[in-house]
C-alpha positions as CSV (number, residue, x, y, z in Angstrom):
1,M,-0.3,0.3,-0.1
2,D,3.0,2.1,-0.5
3,P,3.2,3.7,3.3
4,E,5.5,6.0,1.6
5,F,2.7,7.6,-0.3
6,K,0.2,7.1,1.9
7,H,-1.2,10.5,1.9
8,L,-0.8,10.9,-1.4
9,R,-2.4,8.0,-2.1
10,L,-5.4,8.7,0.3
11,A,-6.1,11.9,-1.6
12,Q,-8.1,10.0,-3.7
13,S,-10.5,6.9,-4.4
14,A,-8.9,3.0,-5.2
15,R,-10.7,3.1,-8.4
16,F,-9.7,6.8,-9.3
17,W,-5.7,5.9,-8.8
18,A,-6.8,2.1,-10.9
19,K,-8.0,4.5,-13.6
20,D,-5.6,6.7,-13.5
21,T,-2.6,3.8,-13.2
22,L,-4.7,1.8,-16.6
23,E,-4.2,5.1,-18.5
24,M,-0.7,5.6,-17.9
25,R,0.2,2.3,-18.8
26,Y,-2.1,2.7,-22.2
27,A,-1.2,5.6,-22.9
28,W,2.9,4.0,-22.5
29,L,1.9,0.4,-25.3
30,Q,0.8,2.8,-27.4
31,R,3.7,5.3,-27.3
32,C,6.0,1.9,-27.8
33,A,3.6,1.1,-30.8
34,N,4.5,4.9,-32.0
35,Q,8.4,4.5,-31.8
36,S,9.0,4.4,-35.4
37,T,7.5,7.9,-35.5
38,T,9.8,10.5,-34.0
39,I,9.0,11.4,-30.6
40,P,9.0,16.0,-30.2
41,S,11.8,17.6,-28.4
42,L,10.6,18.5,-25.2
43,Q,11.9,22.0,-25.4
44,S,10.2,25.9,-23.7
45,S,7.3,26.8,-25.8
46,T,7.6,30.3,-25.8
47,A,11.1,32.7,-25.9
48,E,13.4,32.5,-22.7
49,N,13.2,35.2,-20.2
50,D,15.1,37.6,-20.6
51,G,15.3,39.1,-17.3
52,Q,13.0,42.2,-17.8
53,A,10.7,41.0,-15.6
54,P,10.0,38.5,-12.9
55,E,8.5,35.3,-13.3
56,N,6.1,32.8,-11.3
57,I,6.6,29.1,-12.3
58,P,4.4,26.8,-10.9
59,H,5.3,23.3,-12.2
60,E,2.4,20.0,-12.8
61,A,3.9,16.0,-13.4
62,N,2.7,13.9,-16.3
63,H,3.0,11.2,-17.5
64,L,5.1,11.8,-21.1
65,G,2.3,9.5,-23.3
66,R,0.2,12.1,-22.7
67,A,3.1,14.9,-22.5
68,H,4.6,14.8,-25.5
69,R,1.4,16.0,-27.2
70,L,1.8,19.3,-25.8
71,F,4.7,19.8,-28.4
72,D,4.5,19.9,-31.8
73,E,7.4,18.5,-34.5
74,N,9.4,21.6,-33.7
75,G,9.4,21.3,-29.9
76,A,7.3,24.9,-29.8
77,F,3.8,24.2,-27.3
78,D,1.0,22.8,-29.0
79,C,-2.0,21.9,-27.1
80,I,-2.6,22.4,-23.3
81,K,-6.0,20.2,-23.1
82,D,-4.0,17.2,-21.8
83,L,-3.1,19.2,-18.6
84,R,-6.6,19.7,-17.8
85,S,-8.4,18.5,-14.8
86,P,-12.0,16.6,-14.9
87,A,-15.0,18.7,-12.8
88,P,-16.1,18.6,-10.4
89,S,-12.2,19.2,-9.0
90,D,-11.5,21.9,-6.1
91,F,-12.7,25.0,-7.4
92,T,-15.3,24.6,-10.2
93,G,-17.7,22.0,-9.9
94,H,-18.7,21.6,-13.8
95,S,-16.4,22.5,-16.2
96,S,-12.1,21.3,-16.9
97,A,-9.9,23.4,-15.1
98,L,-5.9,23.4,-15.2
99,Y,-4.0,23.1,-11.6
100,F,0.0,24.0,-10.9
101,S,1.9,23.9,-8.1
102,P,4.5,26.7,-7.1
103,E,6.0,24.1,-5.1
104,I,7.8,22.0,-6.5
105,E,7.7,19.2,-4.0
106,V,4.4,18.8,-4.3
107,A,5.0,17.8,-8.2
108,Q,8.2,15.6,-7.4
109,L,5.9,13.5,-4.7
110,E,3.4,13.2,-7.7
111,G,5.6,12.2,-10.1
112,A,7.0,9.6,-8.1
113,Y,4.0,8.5,-7.1
114,A,2.9,7.6,-10.8
115,K,6.2,6.4,-11.4
116,R,5.2,3.9,-8.6
117,R,2.5,3.2,-10.4
118,A,3.6,2.9,-13.7
119,S,7.3,2.0,-13.4
120,R,8.3,1.6,-16.9
121,S,6.2,4.8,-18.3
122,S,8.9,8.1,-18.4
123,I,7.2,10.6,-16.3
124,V,8.1,14.2,-16.5
125,L,7.5,17.7,-15.1
126,I,6.4,20.0,-16.6
127,Q,7.0,23.8,-15.3
128,I,4.9,27.1,-16.7
129,T,7.2,30.2,-16.6
130,I,4.3,33.3,-16.5
131,P,5.5,37.4,-16.1
132,V,4.3,38.7,-12.7
133,D,3.3,42.2,-14.5
134,E,0.7,39.9,-16.8
135,I,-0.7,38.7,-13.9
136,D,-0.9,41.8,-12.3
137,K,-2.4,43.2,-15.4
138,L,-5.8,40.7,-14.9
139,P,-9.3,42.8,-14.1
140,D,-9.9,42.1,-10.3
141,E,-13.1,40.9,-11.0
142,E,-11.1,37.9,-12.4
143,V,-8.7,37.0,-9.3
144,L,-9.2,35.2,-6.4
145,S,-5.9,34.6,-4.3
146,G,-5.0,34.2,-0.4
147,L,-7.5,31.8,-0.1
148,H,-6.1,29.8,3.4
149,W,-8.0,26.3,4.2
150,T,-9.1,28.0,7.5
151,D,-10.7,30.5,5.7
152,L,-15.0,30.0,5.0
153,L,-14.5,31.1,1.7
154,W,-12.3,28.4,0.7
155,K,-14.4,25.7,2.5
156,Q,-17.5,27.0,0.7
157,L,-16.0,26.9,-2.4
158,V,-14.0,23.2,-2.7
159,W,-17.3,22.0,-0.5
160,S,-19.5,23.3,-3.4
161,S,-17.4,22.7,-6.1
162,R,-16.2,19.1,-5.0
163,R,-19.9,17.7,-5.0
164,G,-20.6,19.1,-7.9
165,E,-22.9,22.2,-7.7
166,I,-23.0,25.1,-9.7
167,M,-22.0,28.1,-7.2
168,S,-24.9,30.3,-6.1
169,G,-26.1,32.5,-3.5
170,D,-22.6,34.3,-1.6
171,L,-20.6,32.1,-4.6
172,R,-22.5,33.5,-7.4
173,K,-20.5,36.0,-7.7
174,Y,-17.0,33.7,-8.1
175,R,-18.5,32.2,-11.3
176,G,-16.2,34.7,-13.6
177,V,-13.3,34.6,-11.9
178,T,-10.9,32.8,-13.6
179,F,-7.8,32.6,-11.7
180,I,-7.4,31.8,-8.1
181,I,-4.8,30.9,-5.7
182,G,-5.7,28.8,-2.6
183,T,-4.6,25.5,-0.3
184,K,-4.9,22.3,-2.0
185,A,-7.8,19.7,-1.6
186,R,-8.0,16.3,-0.9
187,L,-9.7,13.3,0.0
188,P,-12.2,11.8,-2.8
189,N,-15.3,14.0,-4.2
190,A,-17.7,11.5,-2.5
191,A,-16.3,12.7,1.0
192,Y,-17.3,15.9,0.2
193,S,-20.9,15.1,-0.6
194,K,-21.2,13.3,2.4
195,M,-20.5,16.3,4.4
196,E,-23.7,18.3,5.1
197,S,-21.7,22.0,5.3
198,P,-18.7,23.3,4.5
199,G,-18.0,23.5,8.1
200,D,-17.8,19.5,7.9
201,I,-14.2,20.4,6.6
202,K,-11.4,20.0,8.5
203,K,-6.8,19.6,8.5
204,D,-7.6,16.1,6.7
205,C,-9.2,17.5,3.8
206,V,-6.0,19.5,3.5
207,Y,-3.2,18.3,0.9
208,M,0.5,18.7,2.7
209,V,3.6,19.5,0.3
210,T,5.5,16.6,1.7
211,E,3.9,13.8,3.3
212,K,5.5,14.7,7.1
213,F,3.0,15.0,9.4
214,E,4.8,18.9,10.6
215,S,4.7,19.9,6.7
216,P,3.1,22.8,5.3
217,S,-0.4,22.6,3.4
218,A,0.1,22.7,-0.2
219,I,-0.8,25.5,-2.5
220,Q,-2.2,25.3,-5.9
221,W,-2.7,27.8,-8.7
222,M,-6.3,27.2,-11.1
223,F,-6.8,28.7,-14.2
224,S,-10.3,27.8,-15.5
225,A,-11.6,27.2,-18.9
226,E,-11.8,30.9,-19.9
227,G,-7.7,31.3,-18.3
228,E,-6.8,28.9,-21.1
229,E,-6.1,31.6,-23.4
230,F,-4.1,33.8,-21.0
231,L,-1.7,30.6,-20.3
232,R,-1.4,30.2,-24.5
233,D,-0.6,34.1,-24.7
234,H,1.8,34.8,-21.8
235,G,3.0,30.6,-20.4
236,S,6.4,29.5,-21.1
237,F,6.1,25.6,-21.0
238,K,8.6,23.3,-20.3
239,V,9.9,20.1,-19.7
240,V,12.6,20.2,-16.4
241,S,12.8,16.7,-15.6
242,Y,12.0,13.3,-15.8
243,F,11.2,10.3,-13.5
């Protein structure tokens, strides 16, 4: 049962991990069958930063069988849809979204667990670089940041989204938000469906940076489906390591 990955493993249901593992192994088989076809070079998708503006660098662990479709034959960024997380997820109940971690330890842990479940597969760590000044230009109504798991608003968003509900009442005004920064949640969606209110969310629903007990809570960046255009225009995608 991999005690080394217990905290991560319990973040999702056994059914989720079984399905994800089968998909990774199937993708690996497909890639093996296509070895005669040149695999695109996994390079940065936009020009390197010239140092004129500071940058934010979140990360995502992904399986190479999926990730190589992000780049065309010249190594340029081609398609972001393979990084989407299906609904329901932490901050949206009805549409796919893109989640990234500013803490590389989180992506490394998820990558290591993916490698443990599909040892023959190549797992990659994808780095997304975004200029800070471009984020600052986003309208205030499209950004929601600083959400900590102890905040009532965070609990309301996670409780509503993980249950697949449409944001209503006081949450209605957040339907148009395209960029959210907040604590990463854990536990299967079914656990939230059994909760009677956001107040039932406790610390065991929080994703930690590492498996250690004293680890801080993990932070995540979410871009909604509408936020994909922002990433296409301003994000630089690069594979930084393999597992």
